[in-house]
C-alpha angles and dihedrals in degrees: 000000000000097000124060132191087269092062123082121254112265094237138041122197122200123195096356090185097038116159098227125102086222116096117192131205132186111188095179102036097120142065102197122133121194110255089235090064098050112203096324087242091288124126121245089245092055094043087055092054125091090272089071101046146337100281113228099358095106091059092045092051094046092051093043090052089053095048094047100033085234130155111250128190115199127186115223106203133083115263085232089071093049129331108235091200091063130072105253090232091064117093089227091064090078106026122207088197125024114197096320098329120106116225103206094184090062097052120110098000117175121233088253092055092049091048090050091057093047093047093049100043118005099045099048091045094054093038089057091047091049092047093050092049091047091050091059087067110182092349114129110261131185113192117214118183111203120209140154132215135210117253090226125036124179090343095310119118121221115213097186119102098205140008135210112210132195141152097215110015109257129199088249093054090050091051093047092048090052094047094047093046089054090060105099097218104050139093103206127202122212107209085343145157079014137008126217116242132168088241097053106031134053112176103058095041091047104039100023112031099034092049092046090234122155101258146169138172119225125202120193123190109253100226087062093058105034092108131054090244090057093045092051093047093051093044089054091049092050093044087059096043098043090049090052091046092050090051091049091050090059096046 
């Protein structure tokens, strides 16, 4: 077993029985590394960068769950251990290099070592997500995947404040784009800075598309949500906008 009693659980669930239609996920909310893996050969400074987790999104998601009375499912481990938004069979699920930073503890892993990480972290996270969605039965559910992005990647600056991501444009994505673009202080990306594909993303295709749930992925620029004040402000903004979007979906 990779995880011991001294390691955190791979998944945190907030407001399991929340009243909201909205159901939040945060695949990259945590920074934990199993004690058995040490520091993966990566400095503390690098582990704290965007390569290790989605900076700020855990705090935004926690506050948003509170404001909406919405169920939220947050993953606890660093994406450097295993990326829970990638199929474990993909090489990118356990990167040997992230951006320009080598990850020595991920080099030359055996199939057994890769499976151990998936079994300990990826599988229980997605099993819990699946069970929570199953338990809602025929109850109306709107899936919102919460992520954050670095303001600078491989030397390129990103001016946008927030992005709305989708694989096939959904009604919810269109509504969210419209609502965000009406805000007078935002630069909004449409399928930017990333785009969802079935070869690069796992959570939305698996839990959103295949269940035919209304769904959208949100990306917030990390320098805007590094502090608690920023996290609270963006959670309040999205509580307002997601509530409006959910109302519009039902119109």
